[in-house]
Structures are given as structure tokens and as C-alpha cells.
C-alpha positions as CSV (number, residue, x, y, z in Angstrom):
1,M,0.0,0.0,0.0
2,K,2.9,2.4,0.8
3,K,4.4,1.7,-2.7
4,L,1.1,2.6,-4.3
5,I,0.8,5.9,-2.4
6,F,4.4,6.7,-3.2
7,A,3.9,5.8,-6.9
8,N,0.8,8.1,-7.1
9,C,2.7,11.0,-5.6
10,I,5.6,10.6,-8.1
11,L,3.1,10.4,-11.0
12,A,1.3,13.5,-9.8
13,I,4.5,15.4,-9.6
14,A,5.6,14.2,-13.1
15,V,2.2,15.4,-14.5
16,I,2.5,18.8,-13.0
17,F,6.1,19.3,-14.2
18,S,5.3,18.1,-17.7
19,F,2.7,20.8,-18.2
20,C,4.6,23.6,-16.4
21,A,7.9,23.1,-18.2
22,K,6.6,23.5,-21.7
23,P,7.0,27.0,-23.1
24,D,4.2,28.6,-25.1
25,L,4.9,28.2,-28.9
26,K,4.8,31.9,-29.4
27,E,7.5,32.4,-26.7
28,E,9.6,29.7,-28.3
29,L,9.4,31.3,-31.7
30,S,10.1,34.8,-30.5
31,S,13.4,33.6,-28.9
32,V,14.8,32.5,-32.2
33,N,17.7,34.8,-33.4
34,N,16.6,36.1,-36.8
35,D,19.8,38.1,-37.4
36,Q,22.1,35.2,-38.4
37,V,20.0,33.2,-40.8
38,A,21.6,31.5,-43.9
39,S,19.4,33.5,-46.3
40,N,21.2,36.7,-45.2
41,R,24.4,35.6,-46.8
42,V,25.0,37.2,-50.2
43,P,27.5,36.2,-53.0
44,C,30.3,38.8,-53.4
45,T,33.0,38.6,-56.0
46,L,36.5,39.2,-54.7
47,S,39.1,40.1,-57.3
48,S,42.8,40.9,-57.4
49,V,43.5,43.5,-60.0
50,G,46.5,45.6,-60.8
51,P,48.6,46.9,-63.7
52,V,51.5,44.5,-63.0
53,F,51.3,40.7,-63.4
54,N,51.6,39.3,-59.9
55,V,54.0,36.3,-59.7
56,A,53.6,35.7,-56.0
57,T,51.5,32.7,-54.8
58,L,48.7,33.9,-52.7
59,T,46.9,31.5,-50.3
60,L,43.5,32.5,-49.1
61,C,42.3,30.8,-45.9
62,G,38.9,30.9,-44.3
63,T,36.9,31.4,-47.6
64,N,34.4,28.6,-46.7
65,T,34.6,27.5,-50.3
66,T,36.0,24.0,-49.5
67,M,36.0,21.8,-46.4
68,Q,39.8,21.9,-46.2
69,K,41.1,23.2,-42.9
70,C,43.9,25.7,-42.9
71,F,45.9,27.6,-40.3
72,S,46.4,31.3,-40.8
73,C,46.5,34.6,-39.0
74,L,42.8,34.2,-38.2
75,V,42.0,34.1,-34.6
76,P,41.2,31.6,-33.1
77,G,42.8,28.5,-34.6
78,A,42.0,26.7,-37.8
79,A,39.7,28.0,-40.5
80,V,37.9,26.2,-43.3
81,G,38.3,26.9,-47.0
82,V,41.6,27.2,-49.0
83,E,42.2,28.9,-52.3
84,V,45.6,29.3,-54.0
85,F,46.2,31.8,-56.8
86,Q,49.1,33.2,-58.8
87,G,48.5,36.3,-60.9
88,P,45.2,38.1,-61.3
89,W,42.2,36.1,-59.9
90,S,38.6,36.3,-59.0
91,L,36.6,34.4,-56.5
92,V,32.9,34.4,-55.4
93,L,32.5,34.3,-51.6
94,D,29.3,34.1,-49.4
95,A,29.4,37.3,-47.3
96,P,29.8,38.2,-44.5
97,V,33.1,36.4,-44.3
98,T,36.5,36.9,-42.6
99,F,39.5,35.4,-44.3
100,S,43.3,35.8,-44.5
101,I,45.7,36.1,-47.4
102,T,49.3,34.9,-47.2
103,S,51.9,35.7,-49.8
104,D,55.0,33.6,-50.5
105,L,56.9,36.6,-52.0
106,A,57.1,40.3,-51.3
107,T,54.3,41.8,-53.4
108,S,51.5,44.3,-53.6
109,I,47.9,43.5,-54.5
110,N,44.7,45.5,-55.2
111,L,41.6,43.8,-53.7
112,V,38.2,44.7,-55.1
113,A,34.8,43.5,-53.8
114,G,32.0,46.0,-53.5
115,N,34.7,48.6,-53.0
116,A,38.4,48.8,-53.9
117,L,41.1,48.8,-51.2
118,A,44.3,50.7,-51.5
119,P,47.2,48.5,-52.6
120,T,48.0,46.0,-49.9
121,V,51.7,45.4,-49.5
122,F,52.9,42.0,-48.3
123,A,56.3,41.0,-47.1
124,A,57.4,37.4,-48.0
125,G,55.4,35.0,-45.8
126,Q,53.2,37.8,-44.4
127,C,49.6,37.1,-43.5
128,R,46.9,39.7,-43.5
129,R,43.2,39.5,-42.4
130,F,40.2,40.8,-44.3
131,H,36.5,41.0,-43.8
132,I,33.7,41.3,-46.4
133,D,30.4,42.4,-45.0
134,A,26.8,41.7,-46.2
135,S,27.0,44.8,-48.5
136,C,30.2,43.4,-50.2
137,V,32.4,46.0,-48.6
138,I,35.9,44.7,-48.0
139,T,38.1,46.0,-45.1
140,E,41.5,45.0,-43.7
141,I,41.3,44.0,-40.0
């Protein structure tokens, strides 16, 4: 008899908590962050242009174009997406995106997305970080 009374008490507590713990559907939907949805990503064309043919090999890391992991000057740790170019190049990226560029030789490149950056000078082996926002505006960070 004691077991039956104890089991009924536990059952009553479980029923109470099962109804009290459920949030209202409207509360649950309003708590969703609508700022960072995948549909907010836009394609932006990033290009390297300039009057001089660039013979340096540029490695872009963090482009999210491939699943290949890479280590760069991005903080923190490893990024995903590697692209390697020599000479003038063009690449479509889903923005907003933060990536890095490393050059194997001392060089200067002109980066163009929605805007044009001033020529960016690289020492041999130097890594620089860039960001393209949802309006395709590129900035060095």
C-alpha cells in the first residue's frame, strides 16, 4: 500500500512538471535569433587587380569554399576553405566572411569586392586578415 501511495505521488509530480515546463509556442518562436539566418548571406565577387602581373603565390584561408582546414593569422585556430592563386584572380564568396591572405613573396595586390582597397603590401610570408560584410564592402582588419 505504501508503494502505491508513493507511486501516485511521483506520478502527480511528473504530470505537474510536464505541463509547467513546456513554453508557449509563441514564446519559443520569439526567442529565435533572426539576425544570423543563412538567407542573409550574399554572394560577393572578390578580385585581385593591378597593372603589374603578380607572380607571388597567394593563399586565401577561411573562404568557406572548401572543407579543407587551414591555419592562418585568423583568430582563433583553424579556419575552413583554402584557395591558392598566382597572378590576377577572381573568387565568389558568401558574405559576410572573414579570411586571411598569405603571400610567399614580397608583393602588392589591389583587392576589389563592392569597393576597392588601397594597394595592400605583403612581405614574403606575411599574413593579413580581411572582412567582407553583407554589402560586399571589404576592409582589412
